[in-house]
C-alpha positions as CSV (number, residue, x, y, z in Angstrom):
1,M,115.9,44.9,26.0
2,A,115.0,47.0,23.1
3,S,112.1,45.9,20.9
4,F,112.2,46.0,17.1
5,P,109.9,44.5,14.4
6,S,110.7,41.0,13.2
7,S,111.4,42.4,9.8
8,V,114.3,44.6,11.1
9,N,117.8,43.2,11.5
10,E,119.0,44.8,14.8
11,K,122.6,44.2,13.8
12,L,122.2,46.5,10.9
13,I,121.1,49.5,13.0
14,A,124.1,51.7,13.7
15,R,125.2,52.4,17.2
16,S,125.8,56.0,18.3
17,R,128.8,56.7,20.5
18,T,128.8,58.2,24.0
19,V,131.2,61.1,24.1
20,G,131.0,61.8,27.8
21,E,129.3,61.8,31.1
22,L,128.8,64.5,33.8
23,L,128.5,63.1,37.3
24,A,126.8,64.9,40.1
25,P,128.2,64.7,43.7
26,T,126.1,63.0,46.3
27,S,123.3,65.4,47.4
28,P,124.1,67.2,50.6
29,F,120.4,67.9,51.0
30,D,117.4,65.6,51.3
31,K,118.5,62.1,50.4
32,K,114.9,60.8,50.0
33,C,114.0,62.7,46.9
34,G,115.3,64.9,44.1
35,R,117.8,62.4,42.7
36,E,116.5,62.7,39.1
37,N,117.9,64.9,36.4
38,W,114.7,65.9,34.8
39,T,116.1,68.7,32.7
40,V,119.1,69.6,30.6
41,A,119.4,72.7,28.3
42,F,121.8,74.3,25.9
43,A,122.1,78.1,25.6
44,P,120.8,79.5,22.3
45,D,124.3,80.6,21.3
46,G,125.8,77.3,22.4
47,S,127.9,78.9,25.2
48,Y,126.5,76.8,28.0
49,L,125.2,73.4,29.0
50,A,123.0,73.6,32.1
51,W,121.7,70.6,34.0
52,S,120.0,69.9,37.3
53,Q,122.2,67.9,39.5
54,G,119.3,65.9,40.9
55,H,118.4,68.2,43.7
56,R,118.4,72.0,44.2
57,I,121.7,72.6,42.4
58,V,122.0,73.6,38.7
59,K,125.4,73.4,37.1
60,L,126.4,75.5,34.1
61,V,129.5,74.4,32.1
62,P,131.0,76.2,29.1
63,W,129.9,73.7,26.4
64,A,132.9,74.2,24.0
65,Q,135.4,73.5,26.7
66,C,133.4,70.7,28.1
67,L,133.1,68.9,24.8
68,N,136.8,69.5,24.1
69,N,137.7,67.8,27.4
70,F,135.5,64.8,26.5
71,L,137.4,64.4,23.2
72,L,140.8,64.7,24.9
73,H,140.2,62.5,27.9
74,G,137.5,60.1,26.7
75,T,134.2,59.2,28.2
76,K,135.3,57.9,31.6
77,N,137.7,60.8,32.3
78,G,135.7,63.5,30.6
79,A,133.6,64.2,33.7
80,N,136.6,64.7,35.9
81,A,138.3,66.8,33.4
82,A,135.2,69.0,33.0
83,S,134.9,69.5,36.7
84,T,138.6,70.3,37.4
85,R,140.0,72.0,34.3
86,L,137.2,74.5,33.4
87,P,137.7,78.1,34.6
88,R,135.3,79.2,37.3
89,Q,133.3,82.4,37.3
90,S,135.4,85.5,38.2
91,S,133.9,88.5,40.0
92,E,135.7,90.8,37.6
93,G,133.5,92.8,35.3
94,G,135.6,91.9,32.3
95,Q,134.6,88.3,32.7
96,K,130.9,88.9,32.8
97,N,130.1,87.7,29.3
98,K,132.7,85.0,29.1
99,P,131.2,81.6,29.8
100,C,132.7,80.2,33.0
101,E,131.7,77.1,35.0
102,H,129.6,77.8,38.1
103,V,126.8,76.3,40.1
104,I,123.5,77.9,41.3
105,D,121.7,76.9,44.4
106,C,118.0,77.3,43.6
107,G,116.7,76.6,47.1
108,D,114.5,73.7,46.1
109,I,114.4,70.7,43.8
110,V,114.8,71.8,40.2
111,W,112.3,70.3,37.6
112,S,112.8,72.5,34.6
113,L,115.4,74.8,32.9
114,A,115.2,77.2,30.0
115,F,117.7,79.7,28.5
116,G,116.5,83.0,27.1
117,S,118.2,86.0,25.4
118,S,116.8,89.4,24.5
119,V,116.4,91.3,21.3
120,P,116.3,95.0,22.3
121,E,113.8,96.1,19.6
122,K,111.3,93.5,20.9
123,Q,109.3,95.7,23.3
124,S,107.3,94.5,26.3
125,R,103.6,93.9,25.5
126,C,102.7,96.0,28.6
127,V,102.8,99.3,26.8
128,N,101.4,101.4,29.7
129,I,104.4,101.1,31.9
130,E,107.3,103.3,30.9
131,W,109.7,102.4,33.7
132,H,111.0,98.9,34.3
133,R,113.3,97.6,37.0
134,F,115.3,95.6,34.6
135,K,116.6,96.5,31.1
136,F,117.9,93.5,29.4
137,G,120.7,94.0,26.9
138,Q,121.3,92.0,23.7
139,D,124.3,90.3,25.2
140,Q,122.5,89.2,28.3
141,L,121.7,85.5,28.8
142,L,119.0,84.4,31.3
143,L,118.4,81.1,32.9
144,A,114.9,80.2,34.2
145,T,114.6,77.4,36.7
146,G,111.2,75.8,37.7
147,L,111.1,74.5,41.2
148,N,109.3,71.9,43.3
149,N,107.6,74.6,45.4
150,G,105.9,76.3,42.4
151,R,108.4,79.2,42.1
152,I,110.3,80.2,39.0
153,K,113.7,81.9,39.5
154,I,115.4,83.9,36.8
155,W,119.2,84.1,36.9
156,D,121.9,85.9,35.0
157,A,123.6,82.9,33.4
158,Y,127.0,84.6,33.2
159,T,127.2,85.7,36.9
160,G,124.7,83.4,38.7
161,K,122.9,86.4,40.1
162,L,119.2,86.1,41.0
163,L,117.2,88.6,39.0
164,L,113.5,87.7,39.5
165,N,111.5,85.4,41.7
166,L,108.1,84.6,40.0
167,M,105.5,83.2,42.4
168,D,102.0,82.2,41.2
169,H,102.0,78.5,40.6
170,T,100.7,76.3,43.4
171,E,102.4,73.1,42.4
172,V,105.6,71.8,40.7
173,V,106.8,73.8,37.7
174,R,107.3,70.9,35.3
175,D,108.5,72.7,32.2
176,L,109.6,76.1,30.9
177,T,110.1,77.6,27.5
178,F,111.1,81.0,26.2
179,A,109.6,82.5,23.0
180,P,112.3,82.2,20.3
181,D,111.7,85.7,19.0
182,G,113.8,87.3,21.8
183,S,110.8,89.0,23.4
184,L,111.6,87.3,26.8
185,I,108.1,85.9,27.0
186,L,108.3,82.9,29.2
187,V,105.7,80.1,29.5
188,S,105.6,77.7,32.5
189,A,103.8,74.4,32.7
190,S,102.8,73.1,36.1
191,R,101.1,70.3,38.0
192,D,98.5,72.8,39.0
193,K,96.9,72.1,35.6
194,T,97.8,75.5,34.2
195,L,100.2,77.3,31.9
196,R,101.3,80.8,32.8
197,V,102.7,83.4,30.5
198,W,105.3,85.9,31.9
199,D,106.8,89.0,30.4
200,L,110.3,89.3,31.7
201,K,110.7,92.7,30.0
202,D,107.9,93.9,32.2
203,D,109.8,92.8,35.4
204,G,108.3,89.3,35.2
205,N,104.6,90.4,35.1
206,M,102.3,87.4,34.6
207,M,100.3,88.2,31.5
208,K,97.9,85.3,31.2
209,V,96.8,82.0,32.6
210,L,96.0,79.3,30.1
211,R,93.5,76.8,31.4
212,G,92.1,73.7,29.7
213,H,94.2,70.8,30.8
214,P,92.2,68.4,33.0
215,N,95.3,67.3,35.0
216,W,99.0,67.9,35.4
217,V,100.8,69.7,32.5
218,Y,104.1,68.0,31.7
219,G,105.6,70.0,28.9
220,C,105.3,73.0,26.5
221,A,107.0,74.3,23.4
222,F,106.9,77.3,21.2
223,S,106.7,77.2,17.4
224,P,109.8,78.8,15.8
225,D,107.9,82.0,15.0
226,S,106.5,82.2,18.6
227,S,102.9,82.3,17.3
228,I,101.8,78.9,18.6
229,L,102.4,77.1,21.9
230,C,102.0,73.4,22.2
231,S,101.3,71.8,25.7
232,V,101.0,68.2,26.8
233,G,100.1,66.6,30.1
234,A,98.4,63.8,32.0
235,S,95.8,63.2,29.3
236,K,95.7,61.8,25.8
237,A,95.3,65.2,24.0
238,V,97.8,67.6,22.6
239,F,96.9,71.3,23.1
240,L,97.7,74.0,20.6
241,W,97.4,77.7,21.7
242,D,97.3,80.9,19.7
243,M,99.8,83.1,21.5
244,D,98.6,86.3,20.0
245,K,95.1,85.9,21.4
246,Y,96.0,83.5,24.2
247,S,93.3,81.2,23.2
248,M,93.1,77.5,22.3
249,L,93.5,76.7,18.6
250,R,92.8,73.0,18.7
251,K,93.3,69.7,20.4
252,L,95.1,66.9,18.6
253,E,93.7,63.5,19.4
254,G,95.4,60.2,18.8
255,H,97.6,59.1,21.7
256,H,96.3,56.4,24.1
257,N,98.1,57.5,27.3
258,D,99.6,60.5,29.0
259,V,101.6,62.7,26.6
260,V,104.8,63.8,28.2
261,A,106.9,65.8,25.7
262,C,106.5,67.9,22.6
263,E,108.7,69.9,20.2
264,F,108.3,71.7,16.9
265,S,110.6,71.1,14.0
266,P,113.0,74.1,13.2
267,D,110.8,75.3,10.4
268,G,107.5,74.9,12.3
269,A,106.0,72.5,9.8
270,L,106.0,69.5,12.0
271,L,105.3,68.7,15.7
272,A,106.7,65.6,17.5
273,T,105.0,64.3,20.7
274,A,106.0,61.5,23.0
275,S,103.6,59.4,25.1
276,Y,103.4,56.6,27.7
277,D,101.5,54.7,25.0
278,T,105.0,53.6,23.6
279,R,104.7,55.9,20.6
280,V,106.1,59.1,19.2
281,Y,103.8,60.9,16.7
282,V,104.9,63.4,14.1
283,W,102.0,65.7,13.3
284,D,101.1,68.4,10.9
285,P,100.1,70.8,13.6
286,H,98.2,73.1,11.2
287,I,95.6,70.6,10.2
288,G,96.0,68.1,13.1
289,V,97.0,65.1,11.1
290,I,99.4,62.3,12.2
291,L,102.1,62.0,9.5
292,R,104.4,59.4,11.1
293,E,104.3,57.0,14.0
294,F,107.5,55.8,15.7
295,G,106.8,52.7,17.7
296,H,108.9,51.5,20.6
297,L,107.2,48.1,21.3
298,F,106.4,45.4,18.8
299,P,103.9,44.2,18.1
300,P,102.3,47.5,19.0
301,P,100.0,47.4,22.1
302,T,96.3,47.7,21.5
303,P,94.8,50.9,22.9
304,I,93.6,49.2,26.1
305,F,97.1,48.0,26.9
306,A,98.8,51.2,25.5
307,G,96.8,53.2,28.1
308,G,98.1,51.2,31.0
309,A,101.4,50.2,32.5
310,N,104.2,49.0,30.2
311,D,107.9,49.0,30.1
312,R,108.3,51.0,26.9
313,W,107.1,54.4,28.2
314,V,108.6,57.1,26.0
315,R,110.0,59.8,28.2
316,S,111.3,62.5,25.8
317,V,111.5,63.5,22.2
318,C,113.3,66.3,20.3
319,F,114.0,67.4,16.8
320,S,117.5,67.7,15.3
321,H,118.4,71.1,13.9
322,D,118.3,69.9,10.3
323,G,114.6,69.0,10.9
324,L,115.1,65.6,9.3
325,H,115.8,63.6,12.5
326,V,114.0,63.0,15.8
327,A,115.5,61.5,18.9
328,S,113.4,59.6,21.4
329,L,114.3,58.3,24.9
330,A,112.3,55.4,26.4
331,D,112.2,53.1,29.4
332,D,113.7,50.2,27.5
333,K,117.2,51.7,28.2
334,M,117.6,53.0,24.7
335,V,117.9,56.3,22.8
336,R,116.7,56.0,19.2
337,F,117.5,58.3,16.3
338,W,114.9,58.4,13.6
339,R,114.6,59.9,10.1
340,I,111.2,61.4,9.6
341,D,110.8,59.6,6.3
342,E,111.7,56.2,7.7
343,E,109.7,53.8,9.9
344,Y,112.6,52.4,11.9
345,P,115.5,54.0,13.8
346,V,118.6,54.7,11.9
347,Q,120.8,54.6,15.0
348,V,120.4,53.6,18.7
349,A,122.4,54.1,21.8
350,P,122.1,52.4,25.3
351,L,121.0,54.7,28.1
352,N,119.8,53.6,31.6
353,N,117.1,55.5,33.5
354,G,116.8,58.2,30.9
355,L,114.4,61.0,31.6
356,C,115.0,63.9,29.2
357,C,117.0,64.8,26.1
358,T,117.9,67.8,23.9
359,F,120.2,68.5,21.0
360,S,123.1,70.8,21.3
361,T,122.8,74.1,19.5
362,D,124.8,72.9,16.4
363,G,122.9,69.6,16.4
364,S,126.0,67.4,16.7
365,V,125.3,66.0,20.2
366,L,122.3,64.9,22.2
367,A,122.4,65.5,25.9
368,A,120.2,63.3,28.1
369,G,119.4,63.6,31.8
370,M,119.2,60.4,33.9
371,A,117.7,59.2,37.1
372,A,120.0,58.0,39.9
373,C,122.1,55.1,38.9
374,T,123.1,52.2,41.1
375,S,125.6,54.4,43.0
376,G,122.9,56.9,43.7
377,Q,124.4,59.6,41.5
378,P,122.3,61.4,38.9
379,R,124.0,61.9,35.6
380,A,123.9,63.8,32.4
381,R,125.1,61.8,29.4
382,C,125.9,63.0,25.9
383,P,125.7,60.4,23.1
384,A,126.6,61.5,19.6
385,C,123.6,61.9,17.3
386,S,123.0,60.1,14.1
387,T,123.8,63.1,11.9
388,C,127.4,63.2,13.1
389,V,128.2,59.6,14.0
390,A,131.8,59.8,12.8
391,W,132.4,63.1,14.5
392,P,133.4,61.8,18.0
393,S,136.1,59.5,16.5
394,A,137.7,62.5,14.9
395,G,138.9,63.6,18.3
């Protein structure tokens, strides 16, 4: 049951609508693990939605057609329509850059996904090498997958072809993020306590290892100008890194338990972090000050209890594309939508076993990954966000 302050009338909080669900087939692989959908991602141009199907399979669906099927057939039938009506990838060259549904077998359990696209004038930082195996064009869309065995595989999102196999981590690759500037700089966060910086324009050369986390690293995110990297993990601190010098800028202190997710606002002025202490903080990352606290348990737990087990662990947080709203996903089976200038959620939606969330490229839909439900099937669910609450009904 969701928790709200006694001063808040729960009946006055608007309910967001679920526009559709994507269901994964029963895993043909190891039935004992890998039944959690830890990651969902939208392509920067909005062409694809990618999600891990709870094991070693990643599914890419053309987002516009998928959403259209949800609106035509409704929530319950949307998944079937998406799986049967969308065109599959053709081997013809003319179809290369046309989004088509296909699946990728990554060979191991998938923990993280990230899309990246190239800007040709952004040169590799490795200036001493004149020849490269890969020359990425502006129309190329890459998908990076972080695996249970510590490997990172880079795929052509349009064809499903494996391009690079990056091997240096010794534990699970928990998160991936591309620099937004089109340089194809990729950062990976791992349970081996490190972040690693890769230059895909230099054939995937590993440029730097960022050390400082005392334990597992759960997540990482670039600032919009690609100059700062935020990383969070199994500690109470939030780490900020200078990505020009590859050095630590500062640590932000304030959480009382593991910090599991982070994201910058679209203008880079704010940073949101989610923690197992039942809180989401919105920071000014440039001076390290907490500007807003979004609580998920009332009364708020004292630090000694916030640092231990509770049933309000916040799993994920993300900014909307207008920079005015934040979505958070917690263990109390709720998704909350907040305005950054208000203390209480403006909308909520029910969601069982939620693990991760991200907004669509146009900001109209929030996609959330879920753990196995009672039937044993992992799911990806898409509730409408607060900024477009009336939009689903228009279909």
